[in-house]
LUMLUMKOL-839435 format. One record per atom (N, C-alpha, C, O, CB): x, y, z; residue in one letter. Coordinates in steps of 0.2 Angstrom, whole numbers, plus 5000, padded with zeros to 4 digits. Glycine has a CB too. Layout:
% LUMLUMKOL-839435
XYZA ...
This chain:
% LUMLUMKOL-839435
490151154936M 490451124941M 491151164941M 491551164936M 490551054941M 491351184947T 492051224948T 492551174947T 492451114948T 492051264955T 493151194946K 493751154945K 493851114951K 494051054951K 494351194943K 493851144958P 494051094963P 493551044964P 493650984966P 494051144970P 492851054963K 492351004964K 492450954958K 492350894960K 491651034963K 492650974952R 492750924947R 493350874949R 493350814948R 492850954940R 493850904952L 494450874954L 494250824959L 494450764959L 495050914956L 493850844964R 493650794969R 493250744967R 493350684969R 493250834975R 492850754962S 492350704959S 492850654955S 492750594956S 491850734954S 493250674951N 493750634948N 494150584952N 494250534951N 494250674943N 494350624958T 494750584963T 494350534966T 494650474967T 495050634968T 493750544968L 493250494971L 493150434966L 493250384968L 492550524972L 493050444960W 492950394955W 493550354954W 493550294953W 492750414948W 494150384954L 494850344953L 494950304960L 495150244959L 495350394953L 494750334965N 494850294972N 494350234972N 494550174973N 494650344978N 493750244969L 493250184969L 493550134964L 493450074965L 492550214967L 493850154958A 494050114953A 494650064956A 494650004955A 494350144947A 495050094960V 495650054963V 495350004968V 495549944968V 496150104967V 494850024972K 494549974977K 494149914973K 494249864975K 494050014981K 493849934968I 493449884964I 493949834960I 493849774960I 493049924958I 494549864958A 495049824955A 495349774960A 495449714958A 495649864952A 495449794966L 495649754971L 495149694973L 495349634973L 495849794978L 494549714973I 494049664975I 493949614969I 493949554970I 493349694976I 493949634963A 493949594957A 494449544957A 494349484955A 493849634951A 495049574958L 495649524957L 495649474963L 495849414962L 496349564958L 495449494969L 495449444974L 494849394973L 495049334974L 495249484981L 494349414970V 493749364969V 494049314963V 493949254964V 493149404966V 494349344958F 494649304953F 495149254956F 495149194954F 495049344948F 495549274961G 496049234964G 495749174968G 496049124968G 496549274968G 495249194971V 494949134975V 494549094971V 494549024972V 494449174980V 494149114966I 493749074962I 494249024957I 494048964956I 493349114957I 494749054955R 495249014951R 495848994954R 496449004951R 495349054944R 495848974960D 496448964964D 496748894961D 497248874964D 496248954971D 496448864956D 496748804953D 497248824948D 497648784946D 496148764950D 497248884946L 497748914941L 498448904943L 498548914949L 497548984938L 498948894939P 499648884942P 499948944945P 500348944949P 500048864936P 499749004942Q 500049064945Q 499849084952Q 500149124956Q 499849124941Q 499249044955F 499049054962F 499249004966F 499149004972F 498349064962F 499648954964Q 499848894968Q 500448914973Q 500948944970Q 500048834964Q 500348904979G 500848914984G 500948994985G 501449014988G 501548894982G 500349034984K 500449104985K 499949134990K 499849194991K 500249144978K 499749084994A 499349105000A 498749144998A 498649195001A 499749135006A 498349124993M 497849164991M 497249174996M 496949224996M 497549134984M 497149125000G 496649135005G 496849185010G 496449225012G 496649065009G 497549185012G 497749245017G 497649305014G 497449355017G 498449225019G 497849315007R 497749375004R 497049405004R 496849455005R 498049374997R 496549355002A 495849365002A 495549395008A 495149435009A 495449304999A 495849365014L 495649385021L 495949455023L 495649495027L 495749335026L 496549465021T 496849525024T 496949585019T 496849645021T 497549505025T 496949575013Y 497049635008Y 496449685008Y 496549745008Y 497149605001Y 495849655009P 495249705010P 495349755015P 495049805015P 494549665010P 495649735020L 495749785026L 496149845024L 495949905027L 496249745032L 496549845019S 496849905016S 496349955013S 496450015013S 497349885011S 495749925010A 495249965007A 494749995013A 494450045011A 494849925002A 494749965018L 494349985024L 494650035029L 494250065032L 494049925027L 495250025029L 495650065035L 495450135035L 495250165040L 496350055034L 495650175029V 495550245029V 494750265030V 494650315034V 495850275022V 494350235026P 493650255027P 493350245034P 492950285036P 493250215022P 493550195037V 493350185044V 493650235049V 493250265053V 493550115047V 494250245048I 494550295053I 494250365051I 494150405056I 495350295052I 494150385045W 493950445043W 493250455046W 493050505049W 493950455036W 492850405046W 492150405048W 492150415056W 491750455058W 491750335046W 492550385059I 492650385067I 492750465068I 492450495073I 493150335070I 493250485065V 493550555066V 492950605064V 492850655068V 494150575062V 492650595059A 492050645057A 491550645061A 491250695063A 491850625050A 491350585065K 490850585069K 490950625075K 490450645079K 490650505071K 491550635077R 491750665083R 491850745082R 491950785087R 492450645086R 491750765076R 491850835075R 491250865072R 490850835068R 492450845070R 491150935073S 490550965070S 490650975063S 490150975059S 490451035074S 491250985060Q 491350985053Q 491850935051Q 492450935053Q 491651055052Q 491650885047A 492050835045A 492650855041A 492550905036A 491650785041A 493250825042P 493850845037P 493750825030P 493350775029P 494450815040P 494050855025S 493950825019S 494250755018S 494750735021S 494350875014S 493950715014Y 494150645014Y 494850635010Y 494950665005Y 493650605010Y 495250605013P 495950595010P 496050545005P 496250485006P 496450575016P 495750554999H 495750514993H 496450484992H 496550424990H 495350544987H 496950534991A 497650514989A 497850464994A 498150414992A 498050574989A 497850475001L 498050435006L 497750365005L 498050315005L 497950455013L 497050365004D 496650305003D 496950264997D 497050204998D 495950315002D 497050294991M 497250254985M 497950234986M 498050174984M 497150304979M 498350274989L 499050244989L 499150194994L 499650154993L 499550304992L 498750184999L 498750125004L 498450065000L 498650005002L 498350145010L 497950074996V 497650014992V 498049994986V 498049934985V 496950024991V 498350034983L 498650024976L 499249974976L 499249924972L 498950084974L 499649964981P 500149914982P 499849844981P 500149794978P 500549924988P 499249834985F 498949774985F 498649754978F 498549694976F 498449764991F 498349804975V 498149794968V 498649774963V 498549724959V 497749864965V 499249804964I 499849784960I 500049714961I 500249674956I 500449834961I 500049694967D 500249634969D 499849574966D 500049524963D 500349624977D 499149594967M 498649544964M 498649544957M 498649484954M 497949564967M 498749594954A 498849594946A 499449554944A 499349524939A 498849674944A 499949564948G 500549524946G 500449454947G 500749414942G 501149544950G 500049434952N 499949364953N 499449334947N 499549284944N 499649344959N 498949374946A 498449354941A 498749344934A 498549304930A 497849404941A 499249394932L 499549384926L 500149344926L 500449334921L 499749454923L 500249304931N 500849264932N 501549294931N 501949264928N 500749204927N 501549364933L 502149394932L 502749374936L 503349374935L 502049474932L 502549354943Y 503049334947Y 503449274945Y 504049264947Y 502649314954Y 503149224941D 503449164939D 503749174932D 504149134930D 502949114939D 503549224928T 503749234921T 504249284920T 504649284915T 503149234917T 504249344924V 504649394923V 505149404929V 504949414935V 504249464923V 505749394928E 506249384933E 506349444938E 506449434944E 506949374930E 506249504935W 506349564940W 505749584943W 505749634946W 506649614935W 505149554941W 504449584944W 504449584951W 504249634954W 503949534941W 504649534955A 504649534962A 505049584965A 504849624970A 504849464965A 505649594962D 506149654965D 505849724964D 505849764968D 506749644962D 505549734958I 505249794956I 504649814961I 504549864962I 505149804949I 504349754962N 503749764967N 503949784974N 503549834976N 503349704967N 504449764976H 504649784983H 504849854983H 504749884988H 505149734986H 505149874978L 505449944978L 504849994977L 504750034980L 505949954972L 504449984971V 503850024970V 503350024975V 503050074977V 503650004963V 503149964977N 502549954981N 502749984988N 502250014991N 502349884982N 503349984990W 503450014997W 503550084996W 503450125001W 504149985000W 503750104990G 503750184989G 503050204989G 502950264992G 504050194982G 502550174986I 501850194986I 501550194993I 501250234995I 501450154981I 501650134996L 501350125003L 501650185008L 501250215012L 501550055006L 502350195008S 502650245012S 502350315010S 502250355014S 503350245012S 502250325004A 501950395001A 501250405004A 501050455006A 501950394994A 500950345004G 500250355007G 500250375015G 499850415017G 499850285007G 500750345018F 500850355025F 501050435026F 500850465030F 501350315029F 501450455021G 501650525021G 501150575020G 501150625022G 502150535016G 500650545016Q 500050595015Q 499650605022Q 499450665023Q 499550555011Q 499650555027L 499450575033L 499850625037L 499650665040L 499350505037L 500550615036L 500950655040L 500950735037L 500950775041L 501650635039L 500750735031L 500650805028L 500050845031L 500050905030L 500650795021L 499650805034R 499050835037R 499150855044R 498750885048R 498450785036R 499750835047L 499950845054L 500450905055L 500850915050L 500150775057L 500450935060P 500950985061P 501650965063P 501850965069P 500651035067P 501950925058V 502650905060V 503050935054V 502850955049V 502650825059V 503750935056G 504250965052G 504450915046G 504250865046G 504850985056G 504950945042K 505150905036K 505550845039K 505450795036K 505650955032K 506050855043L 506450795045L 506050745049L 506150685048L 506950815050L 505550765053T 505050715056T 504650675051T 504550615051T 504650755061T 504450715046T 504050685040T 504450635037T 504250575036T 503750735035T 505050655035A 505550605031A 505650545036A 505650485033A 506150645029A 505850555042G 506050505046G 505450455048G 505550395048G 506250525053G 504850475049L 504350435050L 504150395044L 503850335045L 503750475053L 504150425038T 503950395032T 504450335031T 504250275029T 504050445026T 505150345032V 505550295031V 505450235036V 505550175035V 506350325031V 505350255043G 505250215048G 504650165047G 504650105048G 505150245055G 504150195044F 503550165043F 503650105037F 503450055038F 502950205041F 504050135032G 504150085027G 504650025029G 504449965027G 504550125021G 505050045033A 505549985036A 505149935040A 505249875039A 506150025040A 504749965045V 504349915049V 503949875045V 503849815046V 504049955054V 503549905041T 503049865037T 503349815032T 503149765031T 502549915033T 503949835029A 504349785025A 504549725029A 504549665027A 504949815022A 504749735035I 504949675040I 504349635041I 504449575041I 505349705046I 503849665043I 503249635045I 502949585039I 502749535039I 502649675047I 503049615033W 502849585027W 503249515026W 503049465024W 502949625021W 503949525027E 504349465026E 504149415031E 504249355030E 505049485027E 504049435038F 503749385043F 503149345040F 503149285040F 503649415049F 502649385037A 502049355035A 502149305029A 501849255029A 501549415033A 502649325024E 502849285019E 503149215021E 502949165019E 503249325014E 503549225026Y 503849165029Y 503349115032Y 503349055030Y 504449185034Y 502949145036F 502449095040F 501949075035F 501649025037F 502249135046F 501749105030T 501149085026T 501349035020T 500948995019T 500849145023T 501949045017F 502148995012F 502848985011F 503048935008F 501849025006F 503349025013V 504049015011V 504248955015V 504648915012V 504449085013V 504148955021R 504448895026R 504248825023R 504548775025R 504248905033R 503648825019N 503448755017N 503548755009N 503248715006N 502748735019N 503948795006S 504048794999S 504748784997S 505248785001S 503748864996S 504848774990P 505548764988P 506048824989P 506648824988P 505548744981P 505648884990E 506048944991E 506448954997E 506848994998E 505549004990E 506248905002L 506648915008L 507348915008L 507748945012L 506348855013L 507648875003A 508348865002A 508748935001A 509248945003A 508548824996A 508348984997T 508649044996T 508249104999T 508349164998T 508549054988T 507849085004A 507449135008A 507849185011A 507649245011A 506949105013A 508449175014Y 508849225018Y 509049275013Y 508949335015Y 509449185021Y 509349255008T 509649305003T 509049345000T 509049404999T 510049274997T 508549314998D 507949344995D 507649395000D 507449454998D 507449294993D 507549375006T 507249425012T 507649485013T 507449545013T 507249385018T 508349475013L 508749535014L 508749585008L 508649645008L 509549515014L 508649555002G 508649594996G 507949634996G 507949684994G 508649554990G 507449594998D 506749624998D 506749685003D 506449735001D 506249574999D 507049675009M 506949725014M 507349785011M 507249845013M 507249705020M 507949775008A 508349825005A 507949865000A 508049935000A 509049805002A 507649834996L 507249864991L 506649904994L 506549964992L 506949814985L 506349874999G 505749905002G 506049975006G 505650025006G 505449865007G 506549965009L 506850025012L 507050085007L 506950135009L 507550005016L 507350065002T 507550114997T 506850144994T 506850204993T 507850074991T 506350114993G 505750144991G 505450184996G 505150244995G 505250094989G 505550165002S 505250215008S 505750275009S 505450325010S 505350175015S 506350275007V 506750325008V 506550375002V 506550435003V 507550305007V 506450354996I 506250394990I 505650424992I 505550484991I 506150354984I 505150394995A 504450424997A 504550475002A 504250525002A 504050365000A 505050465007G 505150515012G 505450575010G 505250625012G 505650485017G 505950575005V 506150635002V 505650664998V 505650734999V 506750614997V 505250634994I 504650664991I 504250704995I 504050754994I 504350614986I 504050665001N 503550695005N 503850755009N 503450805010N 503350645010N 504450755011A 504750805015A 504950865011A 504850925014A 505250775019A 505250855005W 505550915002W 505150934996W 505150994994W 506250895000W 504650894993L 504250914987L 503550924989L 503250974987L 504350864982L 503250884993L 502550894995L 502450935001L 501950965002L 502250824995L 502950935006W 502850965012W 502651035012W 502251065015W 503450955016W 502951075007P 502851155007P 502151165005P 501851215006P 503251185002P 501751115002H 501051124999H 500551085003H 499951085001H 501051094992H 500751065009R 500351025014R 499751075016R 499851135017R 500650995019R 499151045018V 498651075021V 498551045028V 498250985029V 497951075017V 498751075034V 498751045040V 498051045043V 497651095043V 499151085045V 497750985045T 497150975048T 497051005055T 497550985059T 496850905047T 496551035057N 496451055064N 496250995067N 495650975066N 495951115064N 496550975072H 496450915076H 496050925083H 495950875087H 497050865077H 495850985084R 495550995091R 494850975091R 494550985096R 495651075092R 
């Protein structure tokens, strides 16, 4: 097996491992929703929405591939980076890190939004866009999704929980951390990865 084929095979199995981990953690959270670490964490909402992250890239790639005579290479890196933040979040809940490690939630907003934005950046690296556009869109994507996430948190469990008293300060801090992660991802995509991109022909 040649080196590129071996690399693609390893990437495929790593991608599958990330998806399997997400499914296993979600199943565990639903089956054992009686555990204290899952109380008030909207596990039902997570079980319904998190799998969408694992389906998004495969479905879009399949639709694009059907319309072309030659299917583009599967974007495993993009796929994994979009799913990984949800795996980390579920792992943190399963291990009760949110309630036992004071800085866990903060580091999650920083790192997970960096990973998520880097995943979006992987899409941009396949498009004929420049460095500044890549950086700007990456940061914009991270900022918008961080805001949407805070809306979702508020409506699913914050408004009816003891956290409501400190929700405003926490929300501002979470969005600042998410934005910081997105900026880091934008810089990495635009100045470190952009010179090595492979632009996909979209005709």
